[in-house]
C-alpha positions as CSV (number, residue, x, y, z in Angstrom):
1,M,-31.6,27.1,-29.9
2,S,-33.3,24.5,-27.5
3,K,-31.0,21.9,-29.5
4,I,-27.7,24.1,-29.5
5,G,-28.2,24.8,-25.4
6,N,-28.1,21.0,-24.4
7,W,-25.0,20.6,-27.0
8,L,-23.4,22.9,-24.3
9,S,-24.3,21.9,-21.8
10,A,-23.5,18.7,-22.6
11,Q,-20.4,19.6,-23.8
12,G,-19.8,21.8,-20.4
13,K,-20.3,18.9,-18.5
14,A,-18.0,16.7,-20.3
15,T,-15.0,19.0,-20.4
16,T,-15.9,19.3,-16.6
17,E,-15.5,15.7,-15.7
18,K,-12.5,15.5,-17.6
19,T,-10.9,18.7,-16.1
20,K,-11.4,17.1,-12.7
21,K,-10.5,13.2,-13.6
22,Y,-7.3,15.2,-15.3
23,V,-6.3,17.2,-11.9
24,G,-7.7,15.2,-9.2
25,Y,-10.4,16.2,-8.1
26,E,-11.7,13.9,-5.8
27,A,-8.1,13.3,-5.0
28,T,-7.4,16.7,-3.7
29,K,-10.6,16.5,-2.0
30,K,-10.1,13.6,0.0
31,F,-7.0,14.4,1.1
32,T,-8.1,17.7,2.1
33,A,-10.5,16.0,4.5
34,E,-8.0,13.9,5.8
35,T,-5.8,16.7,6.3
36,K,-8.3,18.6,7.8
37,E,-9.3,15.9,10.1
38,I,-5.6,15.3,11.7
39,A,-5.2,18.9,11.4
40,S,-8.3,19.2,14.1
41,T,-6.7,16.0,15.9
42,V,-3.4,17.9,16.4
43,L,-4.4,21.3,17.2
44,S,-7.2,20.6,19.3
45,P,-5.5,18.2,22.5
46,K,-9.6,18.4,23.9
47,K,-10.1,15.6,21.6
48,A,-7.7,13.4,22.0
49,I,-7.4,13.1,25.6
50,E,-11.6,12.5,24.9
51,N,-10.2,9.3,22.8
52,A,-7.0,8.6,24.5
53,R,-6.8,4.9,26.4
54,H,-7.8,5.1,29.8
55,E,-5.4,2.2,31.6
56,T,-2.2,1.4,33.6
57,F,0.8,0.1,32.6
58,K,0.0,-3.0,34.6
59,Q,-3.5,-3.4,32.3
60,A,-1.6,-2.2,28.7
61,T,1.3,-5.1,29.7
62,D,-1.7,-7.7,29.9
63,R,-3.9,-6.6,27.0
64,L,-0.6,-7.3,24.9
65,K,0.3,-10.1,26.4
66,V,4.3,-8.8,26.8
67,T,6.5,-10.5,29.7
68,E,9.4,-9.1,32.1
69,D,11.6,-9.8,29.1
70,D,10.0,-8.4,26.3
71,L,10.0,-5.1,28.5
72,K,13.7,-5.3,29.1
73,A,14.4,-6.1,25.6
74,N,12.0,-3.0,24.6
75,Y,14.0,-0.5,26.8
76,K,17.2,-1.5,25.6
77,N,16.3,-1.0,22.3
78,F,14.4,1.9,23.1
79,A,17.8,3.7,24.7
80,L,19.8,2.6,21.6
81,L,17.4,4.3,19.5
82,C,17.7,7.5,21.3
83,F,21.2,7.5,20.9
84,I,21.3,6.4,17.7
85,S,19.2,9.8,17.1
86,L,20.9,11.8,19.1
87,G,24.1,11.0,17.0
88,F,22.7,11.4,13.9
89,A,20.9,14.6,15.4
90,L,24.9,15.9,16.3
91,F,25.9,15.2,12.8
92,L,23.6,16.5,11.0
93,L,23.8,19.9,13.4
94,A,27.7,19.4,12.7
95,I,27.1,19.2,8.9
96,A,24.7,21.9,9.6
97,I,26.8,25.0,10.8
98,T,29.9,23.7,8.1
99,S,26.8,24.4,5.4
100,V,26.5,28.2,7.1
101,M,30.3,28.5,7.3
102,Q,30.3,27.8,3.6
103,A,27.1,29.9,2.5
104,E,24.8,26.9,1.5
105,F,21.8,28.0,3.4
106,F,19.4,25.6,1.2
107,K,21.6,22.3,2.9
108,S,21.9,24.3,5.6
109,F,18.2,24.0,5.9
110,A,17.5,20.7,5.1
111,C,20.2,19.3,7.6
112,L,18.1,21.3,10.6
113,S,14.9,20.2,9.5
114,I,16.2,16.3,9.3
115,T,18.0,17.4,12.9
116,S,14.3,18.8,14.6
117,F,13.2,15.1,13.4
118,C,16.1,12.8,14.8
119,L,15.7,15.3,18.0
120,A,12.2,14.3,18.1
121,N,12.7,10.8,17.7
122,A,15.4,10.8,20.4
123,F,12.4,12.4,23.3
124,K,10.0,10.1,21.8
125,F,12.3,6.7,22.5
126,S,13.2,8.3,26.2
127,F,10.1,8.8,27.0
128,R,8.8,5.3,25.9
129,A,12.3,4.1,28.3
130,F,11.4,6.3,31.1
131,Q,7.7,4.5,31.4
132,I,9.1,1.0,30.6
133,K,11.4,1.6,33.9
134,H,8.9,3.3,35.9
135,Q,6.6,0.8,34.7
136,K,3.9,3.5,34.4
137,L,2.2,5.2,31.7
138,C,3.0,8.8,32.8
139,G,2.6,12.3,30.9
140,V,5.4,13.6,30.0
141,K,5.5,16.2,32.9
142,S,6.5,13.1,35.3
143,W,10.1,12.8,32.7
144,L,10.9,16.4,32.3
145,Q,10.6,16.2,36.4
146,R,13.3,13.8,36.4
147,K,16.6,14.8,34.5
148,K,19.0,12.1,35.4
149,D,16.4,9.9,33.7
150,W,16.4,12.0,30.4
151,L,19.2,9.5,28.9
152,P,18.1,6.1,29.3
153,N,20.8,3.3,30.2
154,P,20.6,0.7,27.3
155,F,23.3,-1.2,29.2
156,I,20.7,-2.3,32.2
């Protein structure tokens, strides 16, 4: 009975290892741990703030060795990317509205999802341009308070 028990135990372990390998247990375990880490960072701003770098705009430009010409070029690039993102968002929003009218709800949902991504990018580029224009590493609250600077001017 001992030999049969040992054989069954060995077969069980071998089957378990093969199954883990087949279903990608280790990769799934690693992915889950990484997802948990990302979620804790996103859902806990306190942790992100504690780990954030504290520096001024001038210190950041010195650290990154950015010249005044680089700042102007980056401002123009961010402004153009903001408008391109807004253009794509409007285009996709028009497609989404048309899709709803034609009862193509999956297509509409897909367009709205991509539209939200485009709008998030437009915000990001507008905010970065705002920081360069005012040469200040400020928060979103400052950006929100200055509505006239929400749309950067790419022709400066």
